[in-house]
C-alpha positions as CSV (number, residue, x, y, z in Angstrom):
1,X,-125.8,-122.5,-4.7
2,X,-125.9,-118.4,-4.9
3,X,-129.1,-116.4,-4.9
4,X,-130.0,-113.8,-7.4
5,X,-130.6,-110.3,-6.1
6,X,-134.5,-110.0,-5.4
7,X,-134.7,-106.1,-5.2
8,X,-135.1,-104.4,-8.5
9,X,-132.2,-103.8,-10.7
10,X,-132.0,-100.2,-12.1
11,X,-130.9,-99.9,-15.6
12,X,-129.3,-96.9,-17.1
13,X,-131.3,-95.7,-20.1
14,X,-128.9,-92.6,-20.8
15,X,-125.5,-92.0,-20.4
16,X,-124.4,-90.7,-16.8
17,X,-122.2,-88.1,-18.3
18,X,-123.6,-86.7,-21.4
19,X,-127.1,-87.9,-21.3
20,X,-126.9,-89.7,-24.7
21,X,-129.3,-92.5,-25.3
22,X,-127.4,-94.7,-27.4
23,X,-125.5,-97.1,-25.1
24,X,-124.5,-100.3,-27.0
25,X,-123.4,-103.2,-24.9
26,X,-119.7,-104.4,-25.2
27,X,-119.0,-106.8,-22.5
28,X,-120.7,-109.1,-20.0
29,X,-118.9,-110.7,-17.0
30,X,-121.4,-113.1,-15.5
31,X,-122.3,-114.1,-12.0
32,X,-120.2,-111.4,-10.0
33,X,-120.5,-110.9,-6.4
34,X,-122.3,-107.9,-5.5
35,X,-120.5,-107.1,-2.4
36,X,-116.6,-106.7,-2.4
37,X,-116.0,-107.3,1.3
38,X,-115.9,-110.1,3.9
39,X,-118.8,-111.7,5.7
40,X,-119.5,-114.2,8.4
41,X,-122.4,-115.8,6.6
42,X,-122.7,-118.8,4.6
43,X,-122.0,-119.1,1.0
44,X,-125.6,-119.9,0.0
45,X,-126.5,-116.1,1.2
46,X,-124.1,-114.7,-1.3
47,X,-125.9,-112.9,-4.3
48,X,-124.4,-112.3,-7.5
49,X,-125.3,-110.6,-10.8
50,X,-124.2,-110.1,-14.2
51,X,-122.0,-107.1,-15.0
52,X,-123.1,-105.8,-18.2
53,X,-120.9,-103.1,-19.7
54,X,-121.9,-100.5,-22.5
55,X,-120.3,-97.7,-24.2
56,X,-121.9,-94.2,-25.0
57,X,-122.0,-93.7,-28.5
58,X,-122.0,-89.9,-28.2
59,X,-119.1,-89.3,-25.7
60,X,-117.5,-92.7,-25.5
61,X,-117.8,-93.3,-21.8
62,X,-118.2,-97.0,-20.6
63,X,-120.4,-97.6,-18.0
64,X,-122.3,-100.5,-16.2
65,X,-125.7,-100.6,-17.7
66,X,-127.5,-102.6,-14.9
67,X,-126.9,-100.9,-11.3
68,X,-127.3,-102.9,-8.1
69,X,-129.4,-101.4,-5.3
70,X,-127.4,-99.3,-2.7
71,X,-128.8,-101.5,0.0
72,X,-127.4,-104.6,-1.7
73,X,-124.1,-103.0,-2.6
74,X,-123.2,-101.5,0.6
75,X,-124.8,-104.0,2.9
76,X,-121.8,-103.7,5.3
77,X,-119.2,-101.1,5.4
78,X,-115.9,-102.5,4.1
79,X,-113.9,-99.1,4.6
80,X,-113.7,-99.3,8.2
81,X,-110.1,-98.4,8.3
82,X,-107.0,-97.2,6.5
83,X,-104.7,-99.9,5.4
84,X,-101.3,-99.4,4.0
85,X,-99.0,-96.7,3.2
86,X,-100.3,-95.6,-0.2
87,X,-103.8,-94.6,1.4
88,X,-102.1,-93.2,4.6
89,X,-99.9,-90.9,2.5
90,X,-103.0,-90.0,0.2
91,X,-105.1,-88.9,3.0
92,X,-102.1,-86.8,4.3
93,X,-101.5,-85.4,0.9
94,X,-105.0,-84.4,0.3
95,X,-105.5,-82.8,3.8
96,X,-102.2,-80.6,2.9
97,X,-103.8,-79.7,-0.3
98,X,-107.0,-78.6,1.4
99,X,-105.7,-76.6,4.5
100,X,-103.6,-74.5,1.9
101,X,-106.8,-72.5,1.6
102,X,-107.3,-72.1,5.3
103,X,-110.8,-73.5,5.6
104,X,-113.1,-72.5,8.6
105,X,-116.4,-74.1,8.0
106,X,-116.2,-77.6,6.5
107,X,-118.5,-80.3,5.3
108,X,-117.2,-83.6,4.0
109,X,-119.5,-85.8,2.0
110,X,-118.9,-89.6,2.7
111,X,-116.0,-89.5,5.2
112,X,-116.3,-93.0,5.9
113,X,-113.6,-94.0,8.6
114,X,-113.1,-90.2,9.4
115,X,-109.2,-90.4,8.7
116,X,-109.1,-87.5,6.5
117,X,-111.4,-85.5,8.9
118,X,-109.3,-86.5,11.9
119,X,-106.1,-85.4,9.9
120,X,-107.6,-81.8,9.1
121,X,-109.2,-81.0,12.5
122,X,-105.9,-81.8,14.2
123,X,-104.0,-79.5,12.1
124,X,-106.6,-76.5,12.4
125,X,-107.7,-75.3,15.8
126,X,-110.6,-73.1,14.8
127,X,-112.1,-75.1,11.9
128,X,-115.9,-76.4,12.2
129,X,-116.1,-79.7,10.7
130,X,-119.3,-81.8,9.7
131,X,-119.4,-85.2,8.1
132,X,-122.2,-86.6,6.3
133,X,-121.8,-90.3,5.9
134,X,-124.5,-93.2,6.1
135,X,-122.0,-95.6,7.7
136,X,-119.3,-94.5,10.1
137,X,-118.2,-95.4,13.6
138,X,-116.0,-92.3,14.4
139,X,-116.5,-90.6,17.6
140,X,-114.8,-87.2,17.8
141,X,-115.6,-84.0,19.9
142,X,-114.2,-82.0,16.8
143,X,-116.1,-83.6,14.1
144,X,-120.1,-83.4,13.9
145,X,-121.9,-86.4,12.2
146,X,-125.0,-86.5,10.2
147,X,-125.5,-90.2,9.4
148,X,-127.2,-90.3,5.8
149,X,-126.6,-89.6,2.2
150,X,-125.9,-85.8,1.2
151,X,-128.9,-86.1,-1.1
152,X,-131.3,-86.3,1.8
153,X,-129.4,-83.5,3.8
154,X,-128.8,-80.9,1.2
155,X,-129.5,-78.2,3.4
156,X,-126.3,-78.9,5.5
157,X,-124.2,-77.5,2.6
158,X,-125.5,-73.9,2.8
159,X,-123.1,-71.4,4.7
160,X,-120.2,-73.8,4.5
161,X,-117.0,-72.3,3.0
162,X,-115.5,-75.5,2.1
163,X,-117.0,-78.8,0.6
164,X,-114.8,-82.0,0.5
165,X,-115.4,-85.4,-1.1
166,X,-112.8,-88.0,-1.3
167,X,-113.1,-90.9,-3.4
168,X,-116.9,-90.5,-3.6
169,X,-117.6,-89.2,-6.9
170,X,-116.6,-92.5,-8.6
171,X,-119.4,-94.2,-6.7
172,X,-122.2,-92.1,-7.6
173,X,-124.8,-93.3,-10.1
174,X,-125.6,-90.0,-11.6
175,X,-122.4,-87.8,-11.2
176,X,-123.3,-84.9,-12.9
177,X,-126.8,-84.7,-11.4
178,X,-125.0,-85.1,-7.9
179,X,-122.6,-82.3,-8.6
180,X,-125.4,-80.0,-9.7
181,X,-127.4,-80.4,-6.6
182,X,-124.3,-79.6,-4.3
183,X,-123.2,-76.6,-6.5
184,X,-126.7,-75.3,-6.5
185,X,-126.8,-75.0,-2.6
186,X,-122.9,-74.0,-2.2
187,X,-122.6,-70.1,-1.6
188,X,-120.8,-67.9,-4.3
189,X,-117.0,-68.1,-3.8
190,X,-117.1,-71.2,-1.7
191,X,-114.5,-74.1,-2.5
192,X,-115.0,-77.6,-3.4
193,X,-112.2,-80.1,-2.8
194,X,-112.4,-83.5,-4.7
195,X,-110.2,-86.4,-4.8
196,X,-111.0,-89.3,-7.3
197,X,-109.0,-92.0,-8.4
198,X,-106.8,-92.2,-11.7
199,X,-109.1,-94.9,-13.2
200,X,-107.1,-95.1,-16.4
201,X,-104.1,-95.7,-14.5
202,X,-105.7,-98.6,-12.7
203,X,-106.9,-99.9,-15.9
204,X,-103.4,-100.0,-17.4
205,X,-102.1,-101.6,-14.3
206,X,-104.6,-104.5,-14.8
207,X,-106.5,-103.4,-11.5
208,X,-110.1,-104.8,-11.1
209,X,-110.5,-101.8,-8.8
210,X,-111.0,-99.7,-11.6
211,X,-114.5,-100.4,-12.9
212,X,-117.0,-102.6,-11.0
213,X,-120.2,-102.6,-9.2
214,X,-119.2,-99.8,-7.3
215,X,-117.2,-97.8,-9.9
216,X,-119.7,-98.0,-12.5
217,X,-118.5,-95.6,-15.1
218,X,-114.9,-94.4,-16.6
219,X,-114.3,-91.2,-14.7
220,X,-111.7,-89.1,-16.8
221,X,-110.1,-85.5,-16.2
222,X,-110.8,-84.6,-19.9
223,X,-114.7,-85.0,-19.5
224,X,-115.2,-84.2,-15.8
225,X,-113.3,-80.8,-16.1
226,X,-115.5,-79.6,-18.8
227,X,-118.6,-80.6,-16.6
228,X,-117.2,-78.6,-13.6
229,X,-117.0,-75.5,-15.7
230,X,-120.5,-75.9,-17.0
231,X,-121.7,-76.0,-13.5
232,X,-120.0,-72.8,-12.6
233,X,-116.9,-74.3,-10.8
234,X,-113.8,-72.6,-11.7
235,X,-110.3,-74.7,-11.5
236,X,-108.2,-73.1,-8.9
237,X,-105.6,-76.0,-8.4
238,X,-105.0,-79.4,-9.6
239,X,-102.6,-82.1,-8.4
240,X,-101.9,-85.6,-9.0
241,X,-100.8,-88.0,-6.1
242,X,-98.7,-90.7,-7.7
243,X,-100.8,-92.4,-10.4
244,X,-103.5,-93.2,-7.7
245,X,-105.8,-89.9,-7.6
246,X,-106.4,-86.7,-9.0
247,X,-106.8,-83.6,-6.6
248,X,-109.2,-80.6,-7.5
249,X,-109.6,-77.4,-5.9
250,X,-112.6,-75.7,-7.2
251,X,-114.2,-72.3,-6.6
252,X,-118.1,-71.7,-7.0
253,X,-118.4,-68.6,-9.5
254,X,-122.2,-68.8,-10.5
255,X,-121.0,-68.5,-14.1
256,X,-122.0,-71.6,-16.1
257,X,-120.8,-72.5,-19.5
258,X,-122.6,-74.3,-22.1
259,X,-121.1,-77.8,-23.2
260,X,-120.9,-77.8,-26.9
261,X,-119.1,-81.1,-27.2
262,X,-117.5,-83.5,-24.6
263,X,-114.4,-85.1,-25.4
264,X,-115.0,-88.6,-26.8
265,X,-113.3,-91.3,-24.9
266,X,-114.2,-94.4,-26.5
267,X,-110.2,-95.6,-27.1
268,X,-109.8,-95.3,-23.2
269,X,-113.1,-97.2,-22.8
270,X,-112.0,-100.0,-25.0
271,X,-108.9,-100.5,-22.7
272,X,-111.0,-101.7,-20.0
273,X,-112.1,-104.7,-22.3
274,X,-108.6,-105.3,-22.8
275,X,-107.9,-105.3,-19.2
276,X,-110.7,-107.9,-18.6
277,X,-109.2,-110.2,-21.3
278,X,-105.6,-110.0,-19.8
279,X,-107.1,-110.8,-16.3
280,X,-108.8,-113.7,-17.9
281,X,-105.4,-114.8,-19.5
282,X,-103.7,-114.3,-16.1
283,X,-106.2,-116.5,-14.5
284,X,-105.4,-119.3,-16.9
285,X,-101.7,-118.8,-16.6
286,X,-102.0,-119.1,-12.8
287,X,-104.0,-122.4,-13.3
288,X,-101.3,-123.8,-15.4
289,X,-98.3,-122.9,-12.9
290,X,-100.1,-124.2,-9.7
291,X,-101.6,-127.5,-11.4
292,X,-98.9,-129.6,-9.8
293,X,-98.1,-127.6,-6.8
294,X,-98.3,-129.2,-3.6
295,X,-97.3,-126.2,-1.5
296,X,-100.1,-123.9,-0.1
297,X,-101.3,-121.2,-2.5
298,X,-102.8,-117.9,-1.3
299,X,-104.6,-115.0,-3.0
300,X,-103.7,-111.6,-1.9
301,X,-106.6,-109.1,-1.0
302,X,-110.1,-110.0,0.6
303,X,-111.4,-107.7,-2.0
304,X,-112.3,-107.3,-5.7
305,X,-108.9,-108.1,-6.8
306,X,-109.4,-111.8,-5.7
307,X,-113.0,-112.1,-6.6
308,X,-112.3,-110.9,-10.2
309,X,-109.8,-113.6,-10.7
310,X,-112.0,-116.3,-9.4
311,X,-114.9,-114.9,-11.6
312,X,-112.7,-114.9,-14.6
313,X,-111.6,-118.5,-14.4
314,X,-108.9,-118.9,-11.5
315,X,-109.3,-122.2,-9.9
316,X,-110.1,-121.6,-6.3
317,X,-110.1,-125.2,-5.3
318,X,-106.3,-124.8,-5.4
319,X,-106.4,-121.8,-3.2
320,X,-105.6,-122.2,0.5
321,X,-106.9,-118.9,1.4
322,X,-107.0,-115.1,1.1
323,X,-104.3,-113.0,2.7
324,X,-105.3,-109.4,3.7
325,X,-103.6,-106.8,6.0
326,X,-107.0,-105.6,7.4
327,X,-107.5,-107.2,10.7
328,X,-111.3,-106.4,10.6
329,X,-111.4,-109.0,7.6
330,X,-109.3,-111.8,9.1
331,X,-111.0,-114.9,10.1
332,X,-113.9,-114.0,7.7
333,X,-114.8,-115.3,4.5
334,X,-114.5,-113.3,1.0
335,X,-118.1,-112.8,-0.2
336,X,-118.9,-114.5,-3.4
337,X,-116.1,-117.4,-2.5
338,X,-115.6,-120.2,0.0
339,X,-112.3,-118.7,1.0
340,X,-111.3,-117.6,4.5
341,X,-109.0,-114.6,5.1
342,X,-105.7,-114.8,6.8
343,X,-103.1,-112.2,8.0
344,X,-100.0,-111.8,5.9
345,X,-98.0,-113.6,8.6
346,X,-99.5,-116.8,7.5
347,X,-96.7,-117.0,4.6
348,X,-94.2,-117.4,7.5
349,X,-95.8,-120.8,8.5
350,X,-94.5,-122.6,5.5
351,X,-91.0,-123.3,4.0
352,X,-92.5,-122.9,0.6
353,X,-95.6,-120.8,-0.3
354,X,-97.1,-119.5,-3.3
355,X,-99.1,-115.8,-3.4
356,X,-101.2,-115.0,-6.4
357,X,-100.7,-111.1,-6.6
358,X,-102.4,-108.8,-8.9
359,X,-103.0,-105.5,-6.9
360,X,-102.6,-102.6,-9.5
361,X,-101.1,-99.6,-7.4
362,X,-100.2,-101.6,-4.5
363,X,-98.4,-104.4,-6.2
364,X,-94.8,-103.4,-5.1
365,X,-95.8,-102.4,-1.8
366,X,-97.5,-105.7,-1.0
367,X,-94.8,-107.6,-2.6
368,X,-92.2,-106.1,-0.6
369,X,-94.1,-106.9,2.6
370,X,-94.5,-110.6,1.7
371,X,-91.0,-111.0,0.7
372,X,-89.7,-109.6,4.1
373,X,-92.0,-112.0,6.0
374,X,-90.9,-114.9,4.0
375,X,-87.9,-114.5,1.5
376,X,-88.9,-117.8,-0.1
377,X,-92.4,-116.8,-1.1
378,X,-93.1,-117.3,-4.7
379,X,-95.2,-114.4,-6.1
380,X,-97.2,-115.1,-9.1
381,X,-97.8,-111.8,-10.8
């Protein structure tokens, strides 16, 4: 029913963090959808590939061994809008964190929907703002756009006093090389502001958005802060946003330190394997709970939350559809499944309705929303 990827799969032959060459396979999740969004095409056009996860013997970092070509992975932009209070507050908090340093000439790498950029330029009258992003629809007189990947436009970094990237680093296949190329072009005393997800918190919250085809390695402060220092980036400020993200303010000093030994995170990596087992067990639990249910049953999240549960054993034949707050996803089909997407108000149409909810950091926010719409909704979590 599903096609395999016809493009060449790239395999990691060394650790993306420490360059170690001993990566031993620990887990395979078979036939996982390669795109975590919604589409209008038919199921037969969907592509799946096995997720093969390995751990570096040298530094303990778990990472995907086979990498999906970018043109397959990001075949359609699924970050076209900001949905939910947590994400809106993330961008507001990160904008405040950046503006504390009074930036003048900014380049943002991978700005997607432009929400963060808009917040910053609207609060700073004199700022010059350039966004380098391969897929954005933002139109603004205050924000200049270069469509493409930063690796193809490194010259745009020169002369900027501030470099920003928010939830980009975890998507990069070679994060150390990526940072090294940027730092090489940066001016001395220029600033870099980074936000990246608290992946360990996502794993511990049983979030399938922790590691996947897009987040291909375990990014943790213990290791990345050593790498920052080795590249000549001094840590100026650090802030945690909930258990959602880490904010970093770094300054280029030009003084590189030698990495003697990275902290080994093998024990943290093993927690991802436990998480996958827990999600499999949750899928079995839901199957048993709904086996004789006649009321409608929905999954929440037209994203990897729902895809993962289906791949890991959830009986999708019992599911009436997917609920999602993103208007751009509604009335489309969740890639890798035959399930259509509906607005959250669909739960108001039934006196009794079930919703399967496993959404990591967003669990309570979504649960509260659904119960306000229909106090009789049964949440399976």
